[in-house]
Backbone atoms as SQL, in Angstrom:
CREATE TABLE atoms (id INTEGER PRIMARY KEY, chain TEXT, resi INTEGER, resn TEXT, atom TEXT, x REAL, y REAL, z REAL);
INSERT INTO atoms VALUES
  (1, 'A', 1, 'MET', 'N', 110.845, 111.610, 92.459),
  (2, 'A', 1, 'MET', 'CA', 110.702, 110.755, 93.800),
  (3, 'A', 1, 'MET', 'C', 110.259, 109.603, 93.342),
  (4, 'A', 2, 'SER', 'N', 111.281, 108.515, 94.228),
  (5, 'A', 2, 'SER', 'CA', 111.467, 107.203, 93.854),
  (6, 'A', 2, 'SER', 'C', 110.329, 106.363, 94.410),
  (7, 'A', 3, 'GLU', 'N', 110.526, 105.347, 93.829),
  (8, 'A', 3, 'GLU', 'CA', 109.017, 104.019, 94.012),
  (9, 'A', 3, 'GLU', 'C', 109.192, 104.203, 95.537),
  (10, 'A', 4, 'PRO', 'N', 107.595, 103.864, 95.809),
  (11, 'A', 4, 'PRO', 'CA', 107.589, 103.227, 97.369),
  (12, 'A', 4, 'PRO', 'C', 107.873, 102.202, 97.437),
  (13, 'A', 5, 'ARG', 'N', 108.602, 101.530, 98.397),
  (14, 'A', 5, 'ARG', 'CA', 109.595, 100.475, 98.691),
  (15, 'A', 5, 'ARG', 'C', 108.335, 99.402, 99.351),
  (16, 'A', 6, 'ILE', 'N', 107.331, 99.845, 99.414),
  (17, 'A', 6, 'ILE', 'CA', 106.124, 98.686, 100.227),
  (18, 'A', 6, 'ILE', 'C', 104.938, 99.233, 99.468),
  (19, 'A', 7, 'THR', 'N', 104.081, 97.753, 99.196),
  (20, 'A', 7, 'THR', 'CA', 103.141, 97.868, 98.185),
  (21, 'A', 7, 'THR', 'C', 101.825, 97.634, 99.132),
  (22, 'A', 8, 'LEU', 'N', 100.657, 97.899, 99.463),
  (23, 'A', 8, 'LEU', 'CA', 99.467, 97.176, 100.246),
  (24, 'A', 8, 'LEU', 'C', 98.662, 97.160, 99.336),
  (25, 'A', 9, 'PHE', 'N', 98.232, 95.676, 99.142),
  (26, 'A', 9, 'PHE', 'CA', 97.132, 95.166, 97.973),
  (27, 'A', 9, 'PHE', 'C', 96.079, 95.137, 98.997),
  (28, 'A', 10, 'ALA', 'N', 94.751, 95.449, 99.277),
  (29, 'A', 10, 'ALA', 'CA', 93.898, 95.573, 99.700),
  (30, 'A', 10, 'ALA', 'C', 92.660, 95.470, 99.333),
  (31, 'A', 11, 'ARG', 'N', 91.237, 95.795, 100.003),
  (32, 'A', 11, 'ARG', 'CA', 90.273, 96.289, 99.459),
  (33, 'A', 11, 'ARG', 'C', 89.510, 96.840, 100.549),
  (34, 'A', 12, 'PRO', 'N', 88.443, 97.887, 100.234),
  (35, 'A', 12, 'PRO', 'CA', 87.564, 98.126, 101.521),
  (36, 'A', 12, 'PRO', 'C', 86.882, 96.979, 101.910),
  (37, 'A', 13, 'GLY', 'N', 86.601, 97.550, 103.274),
  (38, 'A', 13, 'GLY', 'CA', 85.855, 96.243, 104.561),
  (39, 'A', 13, 'GLY', 'C', 86.365, 95.396, 104.996),
  (40, 'A', 14, 'CYS', 'N', 88.021, 95.298, 104.816),
  (41, 'A', 14, 'CYS', 'CA', 88.931, 93.889, 104.779),
  (42, 'A', 14, 'CYS', 'C', 89.438, 94.504, 106.089),
  (43, 'A', 15, 'HIS', 'N', 88.959, 93.855, 107.651),
  (44, 'A', 15, 'HIS', 'CA', 89.715, 93.942, 108.497),
  (45, 'A', 15, 'HIS', 'C', 91.031, 93.754, 108.790),
  (46, 'A', 16, 'LEU', 'N', 91.836, 92.534, 108.220),
  (47, 'A', 16, 'LEU', 'CA', 92.800, 92.410, 108.056),
  (48, 'A', 16, 'LEU', 'C', 93.595, 93.291, 107.334),
  (49, 'A', 17, 'CYS', 'N', 93.348, 94.163, 106.378),
  (50, 'A', 17, 'CYS', 'CA', 93.774, 95.176, 105.342),
  (51, 'A', 17, 'CYS', 'C', 93.847, 96.296, 106.792),
  (52, 'A', 18, 'GLU', 'N', 92.786, 96.490, 107.532),
  (53, 'A', 18, 'GLU', 'CA', 92.888, 97.478, 108.478),
  (54, 'A', 18, 'GLU', 'C', 94.046, 97.550, 109.068),
  (55, 'A', 19, 'GLU', 'N', 94.252, 96.270, 109.580),
  (56, 'A', 19, 'GLU', 'CA', 95.613, 95.893, 110.556),
  (57, 'A', 19, 'GLU', 'C', 96.921, 96.055, 109.956),
  (58, 'A', 20, 'ALA', 'N', 96.954, 95.568, 108.639),
  (59, 'A', 20, 'ALA', 'CA', 97.991, 95.723, 107.919),
  (60, 'A', 20, 'ALA', 'C', 98.435, 97.019, 107.453),
  (61, 'A', 21, 'ARG', 'N', 97.510, 97.762, 107.408),
  (62, 'A', 21, 'ARG', 'CA', 97.704, 99.276, 107.286),
  (63, 'A', 21, 'ARG', 'C', 98.415, 99.945, 108.142),
  (64, 'A', 22, 'GLU', 'N', 97.829, 99.699, 109.583),
  (65, 'A', 22, 'GLU', 'CA', 98.520, 100.460, 110.490),
  (66, 'A', 22, 'GLU', 'C', 100.088, 100.032, 111.047),
  (67, 'A', 23, 'VAL', 'N', 100.530, 98.487, 110.612),
  (68, 'A', 23, 'VAL', 'CA', 101.408, 97.881, 110.948),
  (69, 'A', 23, 'VAL', 'C', 102.604, 98.488, 109.708),
  (70, 'A', 24, 'ILE', 'N', 101.845, 98.668, 108.535),
  (71, 'A', 24, 'ILE', 'CA', 102.873, 99.245, 107.515),
  (72, 'A', 24, 'ILE', 'C', 102.867, 100.699, 107.844),
  (73, 'A', 25, 'SER', 'N', 102.065, 101.325, 108.062),
  (74, 'A', 25, 'SER', 'CA', 102.034, 102.546, 108.500),
  (75, 'A', 25, 'SER', 'C', 103.113, 103.095, 109.297),
  (76, 'A', 26, 'ARG', 'N', 103.300, 102.374, 110.630),
  (77, 'A', 26, 'ARG', 'CA', 103.997, 102.509, 111.728),
  (78, 'A', 26, 'ARG', 'C', 105.528, 102.330, 111.198),
  (79, 'A', 27, 'VAL', 'N', 105.622, 101.323, 110.544),
  (80, 'A', 27, 'VAL', 'CA', 107.181, 100.905, 110.153),
  (81, 'A', 27, 'VAL', 'C', 107.619, 101.981, 109.006),
  (82, 'A', 28, 'ALA', 'N', 106.937, 102.292, 108.293),
  (83, 'A', 28, 'ALA', 'CA', 107.396, 103.100, 107.141),
  (84, 'A', 28, 'ALA', 'C', 107.461, 104.603, 107.728),
  (85, 'A', 29, 'ALA', 'N', 106.963, 104.948, 108.596),
  (86, 'A', 29, 'ALA', 'CA', 107.288, 106.308, 109.172),
  (87, 'A', 29, 'ALA', 'C', 108.250, 106.112, 110.174),
  (88, 'A', 30, 'ASP', 'N', 108.749, 104.691, 110.969),
  (89, 'A', 30, 'ASP', 'CA', 109.618, 104.812, 111.644),
  (90, 'A', 30, 'ASP', 'C', 110.891, 104.812, 111.045),
  (91, 'A', 31, 'LEU', 'N', 110.977, 104.203, 109.741),
  (92, 'A', 31, 'LEU', 'CA', 112.354, 103.674, 109.115),
  (93, 'A', 31, 'LEU', 'C', 112.292, 104.699, 107.661),
  (94, 'A', 32, 'GLY', 'N', 111.160, 105.649, 107.571),
  (95, 'A', 32, 'GLY', 'CA', 111.315, 106.806, 106.613),
  (96, 'A', 32, 'GLY', 'C', 111.155, 106.134, 105.345),
  (97, 'A', 33, 'VAL', 'N', 110.520, 105.313, 105.115),
  (98, 'A', 33, 'VAL', 'CA', 110.209, 104.543, 104.046),
  (99, 'A', 33, 'VAL', 'C', 108.870, 104.997, 103.274),
  (100, 'A', 34, 'SER', 'N', 108.652, 104.767, 101.780),
  (101, 'A', 34, 'SER', 'CA', 107.432, 105.145, 101.478),
  (102, 'A', 34, 'SER', 'C', 106.776, 103.846, 101.246),
  (103, 'A', 35, 'TRP', 'N', 105.394, 104.287, 101.153),
  (104, 'A', 35, 'TRP', 'CA', 104.697, 102.922, 100.956),
  (105, 'A', 35, 'TRP', 'C', 103.318, 103.475, 99.842),
  (106, 'A', 36, 'GLU', 'N', 102.500, 102.538, 99.277),
  (107, 'A', 36, 'GLU', 'CA', 101.431, 102.810, 98.684),
  (108, 'A', 36, 'GLU', 'C', 100.345, 101.740, 98.963),
  (109, 'A', 37, 'GLU', 'N', 99.199, 102.233, 98.528),
  (110, 'A', 37, 'GLU', 'CA', 98.260, 101.121, 98.929),
  (111, 'A', 37, 'GLU', 'C', 97.289, 100.899, 97.318),
  (112, 'A', 38, 'ARG', 'N', 96.972, 99.615, 97.061),
  (113, 'A', 38, 'ARG', 'CA', 96.423, 99.847, 95.843),
  (114, 'A', 38, 'ARG', 'C', 95.090, 98.945, 96.005),
  (115, 'A', 39, 'ASP', 'N', 93.688, 99.787, 95.923),
  (116, 'A', 39, 'ASP', 'CA', 92.491, 98.651, 96.078),
  (117, 'A', 39, 'ASP', 'C', 92.561, 97.599, 94.698),
  (118, 'A', 40, 'ILE', 'N', 92.307, 96.700, 95.177),
  (119, 'A', 40, 'ILE', 'CA', 92.386, 95.619, 94.036),
  (120, 'A', 40, 'ILE', 'C', 90.706, 95.454, 93.279),
  (121, 'A', 41, 'THR', 'N', 89.649, 96.256, 93.854),
  (122, 'A', 41, 'THR', 'CA', 88.308, 96.088, 93.262),
  (123, 'A', 41, 'THR', 'C', 88.526, 97.315, 92.251),
  (124, 'A', 42, 'GLN', 'N', 89.625, 97.403, 92.250),
  (125, 'A', 42, 'GLN', 'CA', 89.460, 98.890, 90.999),
  (126, 'A', 42, 'GLN', 'C', 90.491, 98.285, 89.870),
  (127, 'A', 43, 'SER', 'N', 90.843, 97.234, 90.050),
  (128, 'A', 43, 'SER', 'CA', 91.618, 96.528, 88.762),
  (129, 'A', 43, 'SER', 'C', 90.866, 94.744, 88.785),
  (130, 'A', 44, 'GLU', 'N', 90.120, 94.225, 87.520),
  (131, 'A', 44, 'GLU', 'CA', 89.667, 93.128, 87.503),
  (132, 'A', 44, 'GLU', 'C', 90.803, 92.142, 87.472),
  (133, 'A', 45, 'ALA', 'N', 92.671, 92.505, 87.154),
  (134, 'A', 45, 'ALA', 'CA', 93.588, 91.680, 87.333),
  (135, 'A', 45, 'ALA', 'C', 93.867, 91.351, 88.559),
  (136, 'A', 46, 'ASP', 'N', 93.939, 92.873, 89.403),
  (137, 'A', 46, 'ASP', 'CA', 94.470, 92.447, 90.843),
  (138, 'A', 46, 'ASP', 'C', 93.428, 91.665, 91.401),
  (139, 'A', 47, 'GLN', 'N', 92.203, 91.581, 91.244),
  (140, 'A', 47, 'GLN', 'CA', 91.182, 91.013, 91.859),
  (141, 'A', 47, 'GLN', 'C', 91.482, 89.418, 91.861),
  (142, 'A', 48, 'ARG', 'N', 91.605, 89.147, 90.540),
  (143, 'A', 48, 'ARG', 'CA', 92.142, 87.685, 90.101),
  (144, 'A', 48, 'ARG', 'C', 92.972, 86.976, 90.716),
  (145, 'A', 49, 'GLU', 'N', 94.557, 87.864, 90.794),
  (146, 'A', 49, 'GLU', 'CA', 95.480, 87.427, 91.454),
  (147, 'A', 49, 'GLU', 'C', 95.426, 87.914, 93.092),
  (148, 'A', 50, 'PHE', 'N', 94.591, 88.048, 93.467),
  (149, 'A', 50, 'PHE', 'CA', 94.977, 88.598, 95.134),
  (150, 'A', 50, 'PHE', 'C', 93.729, 88.546, 96.082),
  (151, 'A', 51, 'TRP', 'N', 92.538, 88.347, 95.600),
  (152, 'A', 51, 'TRP', 'CA', 91.218, 88.239, 96.153),
  (153, 'A', 51, 'TRP', 'C', 91.348, 87.446, 97.189),
  (154, 'A', 52, 'ASP', 'N', 92.112, 86.402, 96.992),
  (155, 'A', 52, 'ASP', 'CA', 91.633, 85.194, 98.416),
  (156, 'A', 52, 'ASP', 'C', 92.993, 85.119, 99.005),
  (157, 'A', 53, 'LYS', 'N', 93.951, 86.224, 98.963),
  (158, 'A', 53, 'LYS', 'CA', 95.253, 86.405, 99.914),
  (159, 'A', 53, 'LYS', 'C', 95.484, 87.651, 100.581),
  (160, 'A', 54, 'ILE', 'N', 94.725, 88.526, 100.343),
  (161, 'A', 54, 'ILE', 'CA', 94.769, 90.119, 100.637),
  (162, 'A', 54, 'ILE', 'C', 94.586, 90.263, 102.408),
  (163, 'A', 55, 'PRO', 'N', 95.227, 90.710, 103.026),
  (164, 'A', 55, 'PRO', 'CA', 95.915, 91.709, 102.381),
  (165, 'A', 55, 'PRO', 'C', 97.115, 91.077, 101.914),
  (166, 'A', 56, 'VAL', 'N', 97.748, 91.764, 100.773),
  (167, 'A', 56, 'VAL', 'CA', 99.087, 91.273, 100.266),
  (168, 'A', 56, 'VAL', 'C', 100.424, 92.762, 100.354),
  (169, 'A', 57, 'THR', 'N', 101.245, 92.083, 100.736),
  (170, 'A', 57, 'THR', 'CA', 102.402, 93.281, 100.875),
  (171, 'A', 57, 'THR', 'C', 103.566, 92.758, 99.612),
  (172, 'A', 58, 'PHE', 'N', 104.001, 93.921, 99.145),
  (173, 'A', 58, 'PHE', 'CA', 105.012, 93.706, 98.560),
  (174, 'A', 58, 'PHE', 'C', 105.989, 94.850, 99.025),
  (175, 'A', 59, 'VAL', 'N', 107.358, 94.213, 98.950),
  (176, 'A', 59, 'VAL', 'CA', 108.522, 95.262, 99.269),
  (177, 'A', 59, 'VAL', 'C', 109.991, 95.246, 98.284),
  (178, 'A', 60, 'ASP', 'N', 109.608, 96.514, 97.718),
  (179, 'A', 60, 'ASP', 'CA', 110.691, 96.577, 96.640),
  (180, 'A', 60, 'ASP', 'C', 110.502, 95.853, 95.451),
  (181, 'A', 61, 'GLY', 'N', 108.889, 95.275, 95.251),
  (182, 'A', 61, 'GLY', 'CA', 108.510, 94.642, 94.008),
  (183, 'A', 61, 'GLY', 'C', 108.430, 93.280, 94.258),
  (184, 'A', 62, 'VAL', 'N', 108.774, 93.132, 95.246),
  (185, 'A', 62, 'VAL', 'CA', 108.619, 91.180, 95.652),
  (186, 'A', 62, 'VAL', 'C', 107.595, 91.258, 96.690),
  (187, 'A', 63, 'GLN', 'N', 106.635, 90.046, 96.224),
  (188, 'A', 63, 'GLN', 'CA', 105.617, 89.583, 97.493),
  (189, 'A', 63, 'GLN', 'C', 106.546, 89.365, 98.803),
  (190, 'A', 64, 'HIS', 'N', 105.841, 89.721, 99.615),
  (191, 'A', 64, 'HIS', 'CA', 106.596, 89.844, 100.837),
  (192, 'A', 64, 'HIS', 'C', 105.703, 89.065, 102.110),
  (193, 'A', 65, 'ASP', 'N', 104.371, 89.113, 102.252),
  (194, 'A', 65, 'ASP', 'CA', 103.534, 88.628, 103.065),
  (195, 'A', 65, 'ASP', 'C', 101.839, 88.704, 102.527),
  (196, 'A', 66, 'PHE', 'N', 101.147, 88.072, 102.930),
  (197, 'A', 66, 'PHE', 'CA', 99.557, 87.838, 102.538),
  (198, 'A', 66, 'PHE', 'C', 99.138, 87.489, 103.989),
  (199, 'A', 67, 'TRP', 'N', 97.833, 87.537, 104.128),
  (200, 'A', 67, 'TRP', 'CA', 96.980, 87.650, 105.046),
  (201, 'A', 67, 'TRP', 'C', 97.452, 88.537, 106.217),
  (202, 'A', 68, 'ARG', 'N', 98.565, 88.109, 106.849),
  (203, 'A', 68, 'ARG', 'CA', 98.871, 89.070, 107.921),
  (204, 'A', 68, 'ARG', 'C', 100.241, 89.440, 107.876),
  (205, 'A', 69, 'VAL', 'N', 100.284, 90.710, 108.355),
  (206, 'A', 69, 'VAL', 'CA', 101.605, 91.574, 108.112),
  (207, 'A', 69, 'VAL', 'C', 102.288, 91.596, 109.449),
  (208, 'A', 70, 'SER', 'N', 103.983, 90.930, 109.566),
  (209, 'A', 70, 'SER', 'CA', 104.732, 90.923, 110.770),
  (210, 'A', 70, 'SER', 'C', 105.402, 92.028, 110.831),
  (211, 'A', 71, 'GLU', 'N', 105.079, 92.992, 111.717),
  (212, 'A', 71, 'GLU', 'CA', 106.080, 93.793, 111.794),
  (213, 'A', 71, 'GLU', 'C', 107.506, 93.769, 112.237),
  (214, 'A', 72, 'ASP', 'N', 107.674, 92.676, 112.872),
  (215, 'A', 72, 'ASP', 'CA', 109.412, 92.662, 112.741),
  (216, 'A', 72, 'ASP', 'C', 110.141, 91.732, 111.452),
  (217, 'A', 73, 'ARG', 'N', 109.049, 90.929, 110.776),
  (218, 'A', 73, 'ARG', 'CA', 109.790, 90.684, 109.271),
  (219, 'A', 73, 'ARG', 'C', 109.482, 91.846, 108.504),
  (220, 'A', 74, 'LEU', 'N', 108.591, 92.587, 108.146),
  (221, 'A', 74, 'LEU', 'CA', 108.682, 94.031, 107.740),
  (222, 'A', 74, 'LEU', 'C', 109.904, 94.890, 107.733),
  (223, 'A', 75, 'ARG', 'N', 109.909, 94.992, 108.943),
  (224, 'A', 75, 'ARG', 'CA', 111.040, 96.007, 109.386),
  (225, 'A', 75, 'ARG', 'C', 113.145, 95.116, 108.923),
  (226, 'A', 76, 'ARG', 'N', 112.567, 93.842, 108.984),
  (227, 'A', 76, 'ARG', 'CA', 114.076, 92.990, 108.329),
  (228, 'A', 76, 'ARG', 'C', 113.976, 93.250, 107.056),
  (229, 'A', 77, 'ALA', 'N', 113.001, 93.078, 106.118),
  (230, 'A', 77, 'ALA', 'CA', 113.162, 93.145, 104.938),
  (231, 'A', 77, 'ALA', 'C', 113.524, 94.656, 104.586),
  (232, 'A', 78, 'LEU', 'N', 113.371, 95.272, 105.151),
  (233, 'A', 78, 'LEU', 'CA', 113.300, 96.915, 104.782),
  (234, 'A', 78, 'LEU', 'C', 114.779, 97.530, 105.119),
  (235, 'A', 79, 'ARG', 'N', 115.608, 96.284, 105.768),
  (236, 'A', 79, 'ARG', 'CA', 116.819, 96.840, 106.441),
  (237, 'A', 79, 'ARG', 'C', 118.105, 96.601, 105.100);
């Protein structure tokens, strides 16, 4: 199985993370790409790096967005 193209760094109780998850789920399903979610509360390093930026989205291992996920911009990045 190949690596997920999209990675969402999020944390429980984050309303922006919920919105990002919905956008990512929709785009990934439409385009047939895989994605994963990482809970930053499970890693001290992730908490230090991303706490004030979540949700943070990576596409193909490169940071793509933070705070909000633009559906149009995400679709363009995955083409």
